[in-house]
N, C-alpha and C positions, 0 to 999 in steps of 0.2 A: 332599370338598374343595370349598369354595365358589369361585366364579369370581374373587372378589377376591383369592384366594391363588394363583391360577393365573398362570403366566407364559407368554408366547408363545414363549420360547426364541429361536428365530427366525433366519432369514436373509432379508433383504430387499434388493432391488437396484433402482436407478433408472439409466436410460441415456437420454442426450439424443441424438436422431437428427436428421437433416436435415429430416425430415417428421413429427416427433412425439416423444413421450416413451414409454418403455417402463418399466413398473413390474412387479416380480415378487417372489414370496415363496413360502416353503414352507408347509406346512399343520399342523405339529405344535404342540400346546400341552402344556407340562410343568408339573408341580407336585410335583417329586420323583419323578414317574413320568409316563408318557404319558397325559395327562388327556383329550386330544381329538386325533383323527387327521385331521379334516376341517374345520379352522377356517380361514375365509377371512380372510387378513391384508391384503387390499387392499379399501379402501372407497371407493366413489364418493361424493364430497361434493356436487358439482353435475354437470350434464351434461358439463362440460368440465374438471373438476378431480377428482383422486383422490389418496388417500394410502395408503402402506403403514404398518402399525402394528407396534410392538414394545414389550414391557414387560408391566405388569400388565394383565390382560384387562379388568377392570372400568373402569379408568382410560382405556384407549384407546377402549373402546366409548363411554363418556360424552363424552370430548373430541371424538370424531368426530361424534356426534349434535349436540353444542353448536355445532361449527363449521358444520355444515349449516344449523342454525336461525339462527345469527347472520349468516351470509352472506345468507340469504333476507331477513332483516329489514333488513340494511344496504342491499341492492339496492332494496328498497321505499322506504326512507327517502331514498336518494340519486337514485332514478330511473334508475340505470344498473347494469350488471353489474360486480361487483367484479373487479379484476385478480388474477392469480395471486399477485403479490407481496403484495397486501393480504390475501389469504387466508392466506398463509404467516405474515405478521406477526400476524394475528389469532390463529392457532393457537399461535404462539410465546408470545404473552401468556398464553394459557390454560395452556400447559405450565409457564410460569414460576410462575404462581400455584399450580398444582396441586402442583408439586414442593416448594414451600416451606411449604405448610400442614402443621400438625401432624397426624399420623395414626399409628395403631398399625400400619397397613399402608402402607409407602412407595409413593407414587404415581410410579413410575418409568416413563416413556414415551419413545418415540422415533418420529419420523415422517419419511418421505420423501414430499414433496408435489410432484406434477407436474400441469401444466395448460396450457391454451391461453387466450389473450386477444387483444385487438386488436393487441398488439405482437409476438405470436408465441408460441412454446413456451418454457416456463420450468420449472425444477426447483429445489427447495429442500430442504435437510436441516434439520430442527428437532431440536436436541439435547435430552437429558433435563433440561437446566437452562434451557430456553427460548431458547437461542441459535439464530440463523438464518444459514445459509450457502447462497449460491446455487451450484448445481452446473452447471458448464459442459460436462462430459463424462459422468461416471458416478460413482456412489458405492454403498456397501453399508452396511447397519446390522445389528445383532444379534449373537448369539453366534457365528454362522458366517461373519461378514463377512470375516475374514482369508483364508478359503479362496476366497470369491467374488471378493475383490479381486485375488487372484493371477491368476485367469482373466481378469478385466476388464483388468488391467494388460497382460497378454500379447496379448489379442485385439482390444481396442477400437481402432477407427479413426475419426478425425474425419470427419464427413459420412456416417456409416453410414445406410443406409435403415432404415425401420421393420422390414422383414422380417429384415434382418441383426441388428438390435437384439433382436428376439424370440428368435432362435436363440442369441445371445450370453447373454442373460438366463437362458435355460434351462440353458445350460452352466454358468454361474456358480452358480445355485441347486443344480444337481445336484452340483457339486464340494463345496459345503458340506454337502449331505445325506450324502455319502459319508464325511465326516470329523467333523462336528459332531453330537454325540449329542442336542442339544436341537433340531435341525432335521430334518425328514423328512416322510414319509408322502404327499408330493405337491407339485405346483407349480401356482401360479396366475400367469397373466400378463395384464396389462391394458395397453392402449395408449391414449394420448390423441393423436388426429389431427384432421384437419379434420372427420371424422365424429363427433367427441366421444369420451368415455371409454367403452371397450368391452372386455370380457373376450375374449381371443382364445385362451386355453388354460386349461383346468381339468382337471388330470390327477392322479388318485390313484395312489399306489404301494403296492401290496398284496403282501406276501410271506407266504404261508401254507404250512405243511408239512402235506401230506396223508399220513396214516398208515392 
């Protein structure tokens, strides 16, 4: 099965905290079966911006690389570092064009983008149609999002610390893994803080029966 036919299945989460952004995702890739158990669905775009990915694997990989390259070029041309909102709008334009081009394999993608710039911390959801929505508190995307959102709705508190956000993101992804067959095999969590975008948790979930 080629990667262009593989889907990330997916549960991704973004949480806005008082001192940063938390991004989290599971690790499973499906293609009618579990095609990959250790796929990283969070991508660092710049030292201060990262995205979670959901959808067709080849498309999310290509768009993530293009976003990184376009932001570097834009920064050189303008002589300044692009804002998080500019990055979100740039990615949304790419998703819009990708979704509407004719293809034998639909280019369905979804991104949660979080980052830091001179005006603070910001989070955006880029829909499969290229829409952009700013997230003030939290959101979730992918096949397991309804389970993650139930946890977020119950436990999220305005002004959470980054440490509290990490724990909540882990609980939300874990809830989806327990109920959504397309999500599983582990959890990755990345934070965007004053120290930049860094992975703070990379955990595999392995269940093997020894006979």
